[in-house]
N, C-alpha and C positions, 0 to 999 in steps of 0.2 A: 119661749125660745126652745127650739129643738136642738139639744146638744149632741145628739147621736151621730150626726154626720158632719160636724163642724170643726173638728180637731181642737175643741175647747176641753180643757181638763180641769176639773175642780176636785181637789182631794183634801179631805175625804168628801164624798158626795154630799154628806150632811155636814157642811162646814159650820152651821149654827151650833150643832152639838159639840163640835170641836172647840168652838169659841167658849161655850159654857164650861167645858171640861179643861180649858186652858191647854189645849193640844195644838200642835202645829197644823196649819192648813195652807193651801195655795191655790192660785188660779193661773193657769198657763193657757196662752192663746197665740195664734199666729198673726192676727190682725186686730188692731184696736177698733172697736165699733160701739154703737149705742148699746147693744146687748151686753157687751163686755163692761162698759161703763156702769150699766145698771147693776150687774152682779157685783162689781167692785165696790160701788157705793153701799150696797147692802152689807157686804163683808166689813167695810170700814165702820159703818154705823153700828153693826152688831158688836164688833170688837171694842170700839170706844164706849159703847153703852155698858158693856160687861165690866169695864174698868172705871166706870163713872167719870169719863173724861170726854164726853161728847162735845164739849166746848172747843175741842181741838180739831173738830171735823173739817172745817174749811182749810186750815193749814195743812192737814194730812192729805186732803184731796188734792190741793195745789201741788204739793211736793210729789205725790204719787204720779200725777199726770205729767209733771216735768221729767221724772225718771223714765216714764214710758216713752215720752217724746225723744229723750236723749238716746234711749236704747234703740228705738226705731232708726234714728239717724245713724248711729254707730253700725247697726246691721246693714243698712243701705250702703254705707261707705265701704264696708268689708266686701259686700257683694259686688259693688262696682269694681273694686281692685281685683277681685277674683275673676270676674268676667273679662277684664282687660288684660289678664295675665300679668298683673303687677304685684309687687310685694309691698304690703302695707307698711312694713317696718323699714323699708328702704327709702331714705330721704330723697333720693333721685327720682323715684317713682311718684 
């Protein structure tokens, strides 16, 4: 996957080293795709392996995907309200 023109940000670029050194790392992306899922699965597997809790993989993957789905829905809702000129905090809108 070519990350150079896709707005995908992995920090630090060598997240495997960050996992080994117990440093923070993140993955930021505008659209969830197969490429993103592949990177995310590698990150989760690496992190869980490092802490010898790989048995939690399926649960962590399920929770992570649910969080991503909810975030996408929330962002879509906010965008809808913004495009319609409505105020999301206003119960009448």
